[in-house]
C-alpha positions as CSV (number, residue, x, y, z in Angstrom):
1,M,-141.6,42.3,218.1
2,K,-138.3,42.0,220.0
3,T,-139.4,44.7,222.4
4,I,-142.7,42.9,223.1
5,I,-140.8,39.6,223.7
6,K,-138.4,41.3,226.1
7,Y,-141.4,42.8,228.1
8,E,-143.1,39.4,228.2
9,L,-139.9,37.8,229.7
10,V,-139.7,40.5,232.4
11,I,-143.3,40.2,233.2
12,N,-143.1,36.4,233.5
13,E,-140.0,36.7,235.7
14,A,-141.8,39.2,238.0
15,L,-144.8,37.0,238.2
16,R,-142.6,34.0,239.1
17,S,-140.9,36.1,241.7
18,A,-144.1,37.3,243.2
19,L,-145.7,33.9,243.4
20,N,-142.9,32.8,245.7
21,Y,-144.7,34.8,248.5
22,N,-147.7,33.6,250.4
23,T,-150.0,36.6,250.8
24,P,-151.3,39.0,248.1
25,D,-149.7,42.1,249.9
26,E,-146.3,40.4,249.8
27,Q,-146.9,39.4,246.1
28,I,-147.8,42.9,245.1
29,N,-144.9,44.5,246.9
30,E,-142.5,42.0,245.3
31,F,-144.1,42.6,241.9
32,I,-143.5,46.3,242.0
33,R,-140.1,45.9,243.6
34,F,-139.0,43.8,240.8
35,F,-140.1,46.3,238.2
36,G,-138.6,49.2,240.2
37,R,-135.2,47.6,240.1
38,H,-135.6,46.5,236.5
39,I,-136.6,50.0,235.3
40,G,-134.1,51.8,237.5
41,S,-136.5,54.4,238.9
42,D,-136.7,56.2,242.2
43,R,-140.2,55.2,243.2
44,I,-143.0,53.0,242.0
45,Y,-146.5,53.3,243.5
46,I,-150.1,52.1,243.2
47,F,-153.0,54.5,243.9
48,E,-156.5,53.1,244.4
49,D,-159.6,55.3,244.1
50,C,-162.5,55.5,246.5
51,K,-165.4,57.0,244.5
52,E,-167.6,57.4,247.6
53,R,-165.2,59.9,249.2
54,H,-163.8,61.2,245.9
55,G,-160.3,60.4,247.1
56,T,-157.4,58.2,246.0
57,D,-155.0,56.3,248.3
58,N,-151.3,55.4,247.9
59,T,-151.7,51.7,248.8
60,Y,-148.4,50.3,247.7
61,E,-145.0,51.9,247.2
62,W,-141.5,50.8,246.4
63,C,-138.6,53.2,246.8
64,A,-135.0,52.9,245.7
65,Q,-132.3,53.1,248.3
66,G,-131.9,56.7,249.7
67,V,-135.4,57.8,248.4
68,T,-137.8,59.1,251.0
69,P,-141.1,57.1,251.1
70,E,-144.3,59.1,250.5
71,I,-146.9,56.5,251.1
72,D,-147.9,57.7,254.6
73,R,-148.8,61.3,253.6
74,L,-150.4,60.4,250.3
75,Q,-153.7,59.1,251.6
76,N,-157.1,60.3,250.6
77,V,-155.7,62.6,248.0
78,D,-158.6,64.7,246.6
79,M,-159.1,63.4,243.0
80,D,-159.8,67.0,241.9
81,V,-156.2,67.9,242.6
82,I,-155.1,65.7,239.7
83,K,-158.3,65.9,237.7
84,W,-156.3,66.5,234.5
85,W,-154.7,63.1,235.0
86,Y,-158.1,61.4,235.0
87,D,-159.1,63.5,232.0
88,T,-156.0,62.2,230.2
89,F,-156.8,58.6,231.3
90,S,-160.3,58.9,230.0
91,R,-159.0,59.8,226.5
92,G,-157.1,56.5,226.5
93,E,-153.7,58.1,227.2
94,S,-151.1,57.9,229.9
95,I,-149.4,60.7,231.8
96,I,-145.9,61.4,230.5
97,I,-144.1,64.3,232.1
98,T,-140.5,64.4,230.9
99,D,-139.7,67.6,232.9
100,I,-142.0,68.8,235.6
101,E,-141.0,72.4,234.9
102,D,-143.1,72.0,231.7
103,I,-146.3,71.9,233.9
104,K,-145.4,74.6,236.3
105,E,-147.7,77.3,234.8
106,E,-150.6,75.2,233.7
107,H,-150.8,72.7,236.6
108,R,-149.3,74.5,239.5
109,V,-150.8,72.4,242.3
110,S,-149.6,69.2,240.7
111,Y,-146.2,70.8,240.1
112,D,-145.9,71.8,243.8
113,M,-146.9,68.3,244.9
114,L,-144.4,66.6,242.6
115,K,-141.7,69.1,243.4
116,A,-142.0,68.4,247.1
117,Q,-141.4,64.7,246.4
118,N,-138.2,65.5,244.4
119,V,-139.9,64.2,241.2
120,R,-138.2,65.4,238.1
121,N,-140.0,63.3,235.5
122,V,-142.9,60.8,235.8
123,V,-144.9,58.3,233.8
124,V,-148.3,57.2,235.1
125,C,-150.8,54.7,233.6
126,P,-154.4,54.1,234.6
127,L,-155.6,50.9,236.3
128,R,-158.9,49.8,234.7
129,Y,-161.4,47.4,236.2
130,K,-164.5,46.4,234.1
131,D,-163.6,49.3,231.7
132,E,-163.6,51.8,234.5
133,I,-160.6,53.7,235.9
134,S,-160.1,52.5,239.5
135,G,-156.7,54.1,240.2
136,F,-153.3,54.5,238.6
137,F,-149.8,53.0,238.6
138,G,-146.8,55.4,238.4
139,V,-143.0,55.5,238.1
140,D,-141.1,58.5,239.4
141,N,-137.8,59.6,237.8
142,P,-137.4,56.7,235.4
143,P,-134.2,56.8,233.2
144,K,-134.6,59.3,230.4
145,S,-135.1,56.9,227.5
146,D,-138.1,55.7,225.6
147,Y,-141.1,57.1,227.6
148,R,-143.6,55.7,225.1
149,G,-142.0,52.3,225.4
150,L,-142.2,52.5,229.2
151,T,-146.0,53.3,229.0
152,T,-146.4,50.2,226.8
153,F,-144.6,48.2,229.4
154,L,-146.8,49.6,232.3
155,D,-150.0,49.0,230.3
156,M,-149.0,45.4,229.8
157,I,-148.7,44.8,233.6
158,G,-151.8,46.9,234.5
159,T,-154.1,43.9,234.0
160,L,-151.8,41.8,236.3
161,L,-151.9,44.4,239.0
162,I,-155.7,44.5,238.9
163,S,-155.6,40.7,239.2
164,F,-153.3,40.9,242.2
165,L,-155.6,43.5,243.8
166,K,-158.7,41.3,243.2
167,L,-156.8,38.4,244.7
168,R,-156.0,40.6,247.8
169,N,-159.6,41.5,248.2
170,S,-160.6,37.9,248.1
171,F,-157.9,37.1,250.6
172,I,-159.1,39.8,253.0
173,K,-162.6,38.1,252.9
174,S,-160.9,34.9,254.0
175,N,-162.4,33.0,251.0
176,K,-159.8,30.4,250.2
177,E,-161.6,29.1,247.1
178,A,-162.1,32.6,245.8
179,K,-158.4,33.3,246.4
180,L,-157.2,30.4,244.4
181,S,-159.7,30.8,241.5
182,S,-158.9,34.4,241.2
183,Y,-155.5,33.4,239.8
184,S,-157.4,32.9,236.6
185,S,-157.4,36.6,236.1
186,L,-153.6,37.0,236.5
187,S,-153.5,37.7,232.8
188,K,-156.2,38.2,230.3
189,I,-153.9,37.0,227.6
190,Y,-154.2,33.3,228.7
191,A,-157.1,31.1,227.5
192,S,-156.1,28.4,229.9
193,M,-153.9,28.2,233.0
194,Y,-152.9,25.3,235.3
195,L,-151.0,25.1,238.5
196,V,-149.1,21.9,238.3
197,D,-147.2,19.9,241.0
198,V,-144.2,18.7,239.0
199,Q,-143.4,15.9,241.5
200,T,-146.8,14.4,241.9
201,K,-148.3,15.4,238.5
202,R,-151.4,16.7,240.3
203,Y,-152.9,19.9,239.0
204,H,-155.5,22.6,239.6
205,I,-157.3,24.1,236.6
206,I,-157.0,27.9,237.3
207,K,-158.6,29.0,234.1
208,M,-160.1,27.4,231.0
209,T,-162.3,28.9,228.3
210,D,-165.8,27.5,228.0
211,Q,-165.1,26.7,224.4
212,I,-162.2,24.4,225.3
213,A,-164.1,22.7,228.1
214,E,-167.0,22.1,225.7
215,Y,-164.7,20.7,223.1
216,L,-163.3,18.2,225.7
217,G,-166.9,17.2,226.6
218,K,-166.4,17.8,230.4
219,D,-167.9,20.0,233.0
220,F,-165.0,21.6,234.8
221,K,-167.1,23.7,237.2
222,M,-164.8,26.7,236.9
223,G,-164.4,28.7,240.0
224,E,-164.3,25.7,242.3
225,Y,-160.9,24.7,243.8
226,E,-160.2,21.1,242.9
227,I,-157.0,19.1,242.8
228,R,-156.9,16.6,240.0
229,D,-154.6,13.7,239.3
230,G,-152.7,12.9,236.1
231,F,-151.7,16.2,234.4
232,C,-149.8,14.3,231.8
233,G,-152.8,12.2,230.7
234,H,-155.1,15.3,230.8
235,I,-152.8,17.5,228.7
236,K,-152.1,14.6,226.2
237,N,-155.8,14.2,225.7
238,I,-156.1,17.9,225.0
239,A,-153.2,17.9,222.5
240,E,-154.5,14.8,220.7
241,K,-158.0,16.4,220.2
242,M,-156.9,19.9,219.4
243,C,-153.5,19.9,217.7
244,T,-153.1,19.5,214.0
245,E,-151.6,16.2,213.1
246,S,-148.4,17.6,211.8
247,Q,-147.7,19.4,215.1
248,L,-148.9,16.8,217.5
249,Q,-145.6,15.1,218.3
250,E,-143.7,18.3,218.9
251,S,-146.5,19.6,221.2
252,L,-146.5,16.3,223.2
253,E,-142.7,16.7,223.6
254,F,-143.2,20.2,224.9
255,V,-145.7,19.2,227.6
256,D,-143.6,16.3,228.8
257,I,-143.2,16.9,232.6
258,S,-140.4,14.4,232.9
259,T,-138.0,16.7,231.0
260,L,-139.4,20.0,232.3
261,E,-136.9,20.8,235.1
262,E,-134.0,20.3,232.7
263,R,-135.6,22.5,230.0
264,L,-136.4,25.3,232.5
265,L,-132.9,25.3,234.0
266,G,-131.8,29.0,233.9
267,E,-134.9,30.1,232.1
268,N,-137.7,32.4,233.1
269,S,-140.1,30.5,231.1
270,I,-140.2,28.3,228.0
271,T,-142.7,28.5,225.1
272,H,-144.0,26.5,222.2
273,E,-146.2,27.8,219.3
274,F,-148.7,25.6,217.6
275,T,-152.0,25.7,215.7
276,D,-155.2,24.1,217.0
277,K,-158.5,23.2,215.4
278,I,-160.4,25.9,217.3
279,S,-158.6,29.2,217.4
280,G,-155.6,28.9,215.1
281,W,-152.2,29.9,216.4
282,N,-151.5,29.5,220.1
283,R,-148.6,29.8,222.4
284,S,-148.1,27.4,225.4
285,R,-145.8,28.4,228.2
286,F,-144.3,26.8,231.3
287,I,-143.4,29.3,234.2
288,P,-141.6,28.0,237.2
289,V,-143.3,28.9,240.5
290,D,-141.2,27.5,243.3
291,Y,-138.3,25.2,244.2
292,D,-137.5,23.2,247.3
293,E,-134.4,23.9,249.5
294,D,-132.3,21.7,247.3
295,G,-133.3,23.6,244.2
296,K,-135.6,21.0,242.9
297,L,-138.6,22.3,240.8
298,L,-141.9,21.9,242.7
299,H,-144.7,23.8,240.9
300,V,-145.1,25.4,237.5
301,L,-147.8,27.4,235.8
302,F,-148.8,26.0,232.4
303,C,-150.6,28.6,230.3
304,I,-152.0,28.7,226.8
305,E,-152.7,31.9,225.0
306,C,-154.3,32.6,221.6
307,I,-151.8,34.5,219.3
308,E,-153.8,34.3,216.1
309,E,-154.1,38.1,215.9
310,E,-150.5,38.5,216.8
311,K,-149.5,36.1,214.0
312,K,-151.6,38.0,211.6
313,R,-150.0,41.3,212.6
314,E,-146.6,39.7,212.4
315,N,-147.2,38.3,209.0
316,R,-148.6,41.6,207.9
317,L,-145.5,43.5,209.1
318,I,-143.3,40.9,207.3
319,Y,-145.4,41.4,204.1
320,L,-145.1,45.2,204.4
321,A,-141.4,45.0,205.0
322,Q,-140.8,42.8,202.0
323,T,-143.3,44.1,199.5
324,D,-143.6,47.1,197.1
325,L,-147.0,48.4,198.1
326,M,-147.9,49.9,194.7
327,T,-147.3,46.7,192.7
328,G,-147.4,43.9,195.2
329,L,-144.0,42.7,193.9
330,C,-141.0,42.2,196.1
331,N,-139.3,45.4,197.1
332,R,-135.6,46.0,196.3
333,G,-134.4,44.7,199.7
334,S,-136.3,41.5,199.8
335,G,-135.9,40.8,196.1
336,E,-132.1,41.2,196.3
337,K,-132.1,38.9,199.3
338,K,-134.0,36.2,197.5
339,I,-131.7,36.4,194.5
340,T,-128.6,36.4,196.6
341,E,-129.8,33.2,198.3
342,F,-130.0,31.5,194.8
343,L,-126.5,32.8,194.0
344,K,-125.1,31.4,197.3
345,E,-126.6,28.0,196.5
346,K,-125.1,28.4,193.0
347,T,-128.4,28.1,191.3
348,G,-127.9,29.1,187.7
349,G,-130.4,31.3,185.9
350,L,-131.1,34.6,184.1
351,L,-131.1,38.0,185.6
352,C,-133.2,40.6,183.7
353,L,-133.4,44.3,184.3
354,V,-136.6,46.0,182.8
355,D,-137.1,49.7,182.2
356,C,-140.1,51.6,180.7
357,D,-138.8,53.8,177.9
358,K,-139.6,57.5,178.1
359,F,-141.5,57.1,181.3
360,K,-140.8,60.7,182.3
361,S,-142.7,61.9,179.2
362,I,-145.7,59.7,180.3
363,N,-145.8,61.4,183.7
364,D,-145.3,64.8,182.0
365,N,-148.0,64.3,179.3
366,Y,-150.6,62.3,181.2
367,G,-150.0,62.9,184.9
368,H,-148.5,60.9,187.7
369,S,-151.7,58.9,188.2
370,V,-151.4,57.5,184.7
371,G,-147.7,56.9,185.3
372,D,-148.7,54.8,188.4
373,K,-151.1,52.8,186.2
374,V,-148.3,52.1,183.8
375,I,-146.0,50.8,186.6
376,I,-148.8,48.6,188.0
377,A,-149.6,47.3,184.5
378,I,-146.0,46.4,183.8
379,A,-145.8,44.6,187.2
380,E,-148.9,42.6,186.4
381,K,-147.4,41.5,183.0
382,L,-144.1,40.6,184.7
383,Q,-146.0,38.3,187.2
384,K,-148.0,36.8,184.3
385,T,-144.9,36.0,182.4
386,C,-142.9,34.5,185.3
387,R,-143.4,31.4,187.3
388,D,-144.2,31.3,191.1
389,S,-140.6,30.2,191.7
390,D,-139.1,33.2,189.8
391,V,-138.1,36.3,191.7
392,V,-139.8,39.5,190.5
393,L,-139.0,42.8,192.1
394,R,-139.5,46.5,191.7
395,L,-136.1,48.3,192.0
396,G,-137.8,51.7,192.2
397,G,-139.5,54.1,189.8
398,D,-140.1,52.4,186.5
399,E,-137.3,49.9,187.0
400,F,-137.9,46.2,187.6
401,A,-135.8,43.1,187.8
402,M,-136.4,39.3,187.4
403,F,-134.3,36.3,188.2
404,I,-135.3,33.1,186.4
405,P,-133.7,30.1,188.1
406,G,-132.8,27.3,185.6
407,M,-133.0,29.5,182.5
408,L,-129.5,29.0,181.0
409,E,-130.0,28.8,177.2
410,Q,-130.3,31.7,174.8
411,R,-133.0,30.0,172.8
412,V,-135.2,29.6,175.9
413,A,-134.5,33.2,177.0
414,E,-135.6,34.5,173.6
415,K,-138.9,32.8,173.8
416,F,-139.3,34.2,177.3
417,F,-138.6,37.7,176.1
418,E,-141.1,37.3,173.2
419,R,-143.8,36.1,175.6
420,F,-143.1,39.1,177.9
421,F,-143.1,41.6,175.1
422,E,-146.4,40.1,173.8
423,N,-147.9,40.6,177.3
424,I,-146.6,44.2,177.3
425,R,-148.3,44.9,174.0
426,Q,-151.6,44.0,175.5
427,I,-151.5,46.8,178.0
428,D,-154.1,49.4,177.2
429,I,-154.2,52.5,179.4
430,I,-157.3,54.4,178.5
431,E,-155.9,57.9,179.2
432,M,-153.0,57.2,176.8
433,Q,-155.4,56.9,173.9
434,G,-153.8,53.9,172.3
435,K,-150.2,54.9,172.7
436,S,-148.1,51.8,173.3
437,I,-145.7,51.1,176.2
438,E,-142.2,50.3,175.1
439,I,-139.8,48.3,177.2
440,S,-136.0,48.0,177.3
441,L,-134.6,44.8,178.8
442,G,-131.0,43.9,179.7
443,A,-130.1,40.4,180.8
444,C,-127.2,38.3,182.0
445,F,-126.8,34.6,182.4
446,Y,-125.3,33.0,185.5
447,N,-124.0,29.5,184.9
448,G,-124.0,28.4,188.6
449,Y,-120.3,27.6,188.8
450,E,-118.3,30.6,190.0
451,E,-118.9,32.7,193.0
452,V,-120.8,35.8,192.0
453,S,-122.7,38.6,193.8
454,F,-126.0,40.2,192.9
455,D,-124.1,43.5,192.3
456,Q,-121.8,41.8,189.8
457,L,-124.7,40.3,187.8
458,Y,-126.6,43.6,188.1
459,R,-123.7,45.6,186.5
460,K,-123.5,43.2,183.5
461,A,-127.3,43.3,183.0
462,D,-127.2,47.1,183.3
463,R,-124.6,47.4,180.6
464,A,-126.9,45.2,178.4
465,M,-129.8,47.5,179.3
466,Y,-127.7,50.5,178.1
467,Q,-127.4,48.9,174.7
468,S,-131.0,47.9,174.6
469,K,-132.1,51.5,175.1
470,K,-130.4,52.4,171.8
471,Q,-133.0,50.3,170.0
472,K,-136.5,51.6,169.1
473,G,-139.5,49.8,170.5
474,C,-139.4,46.8,172.8
475,S,-135.9,45.3,172.8
476,A,-133.8,42.9,174.8
477,V,-130.0,42.6,175.0
478,I,-128.2,39.6,176.6
479,Y,-124.7,40.4,178.0
480,G,-121.9,38.3,176.5
481,E,-118.3,37.7,177.7
482,E,-117.2,40.8,175.9
483,M,-119.0,44.0,174.9
484,S,-118.7,43.0,171.3
485,N,-120.7,39.9,172.0
486,F,-124.0,41.6,172.9
487,I,-127.0,40.0,171.4
488,R,-129.7,42.5,170.3
489,M,-133.3,41.4,169.8
490,Q,-136.3,43.4,168.7
491,P,-139.9,42.4,168.0
492,G,-139.9,40.4,164.7
493,Q,-136.3,39.2,165.4
494,L,-137.2,37.1,168.4
């Protein structure tokens, strides 16, 4: 997630820098210049295809200082010369050549062409328009680092480059309205986009989804250039209708134009995440466009993007990082962290270690698939016995742990053990033909007064577990102040 956020910041800074220029050609050149300097490459270029003449043209190029430009001689390049590039693009892949010597034998023509340009390594990504490849965007001699990460970076800006090229085509046709409205495709990630005059509060709706427009009950006639008054009132109306009540005040504070210049000071952009009544999670963003000679903020882009799928992926990754996938319990890392948080807050309770007796023989006699069923069944009984506020984790193999906040009395603990063992007795694994599962449990109280670590409690509970394993059948031992003070409990004694 940090890499994606970093890329977004670079892209927004490049977009802001490009929008300081007046013509599309200037904006495109500034856009690729920004990335060239950011990446630290020798050359960045855009090729646009002409299907009619089966050629591709180098239409834009940025070169680092001391690097010879190639744009003049790379016009109307026969697409067959690099057919294998297009074949790779068609498979949904990018060209990654970490050393051009690797292609010398298989692609000699490409090798000679790249060698003549002093290219040592190259990354090239396709430009797609309406699901068709319309050219490519490449980087010569990038730093030898994460080439896959670089292709992700280039793919993220591919849509923006297509948008700039569309804007250029509209500009060439001298269609002012088409030029302005084409800003709506600067990024497909945005559901809405506004160009706002910070000083006058006037605004132009660059892009808005039909769903939002319908929700507002207005006909915005998208595609027509129209300056509207009162951005503050307009965006407040949207927020009041779409934001959930709990997030409304925070959202209104974010869109407050009067504090925007101060909040954007030294920032490439500022963002705010919220949930709406239509699409779920969204991210709104202010991007500064230009300043006057005194450094006063003049215009900003206000954008809204739906991040519902991103949030689902993020939550899924968090779940996978914290969860034991076999049982659905906390894994060791996340479970220890939760228990440690209780200990730091000096929340007293009971730490229990749980182990399945003779688990190896279960695997040996019935197979690992049955062993897995036993682990899953024990995990289910642990969850059934514990409360939602308790921490239940799988330490690994057939070992589990529980921390029961607030459980500080031996009598209460004994009832808890009896309930747990009774649940264990209900486990019936068909393949085991009635053979019961036996559990050893070692426990340790934490009174919530002294400073203590998870490892310190774990060692005490583990010593109790060692004593518990000496008993036949399900048994529990609570650690006392001294080893002689162990309390042993077996079914019938609890």
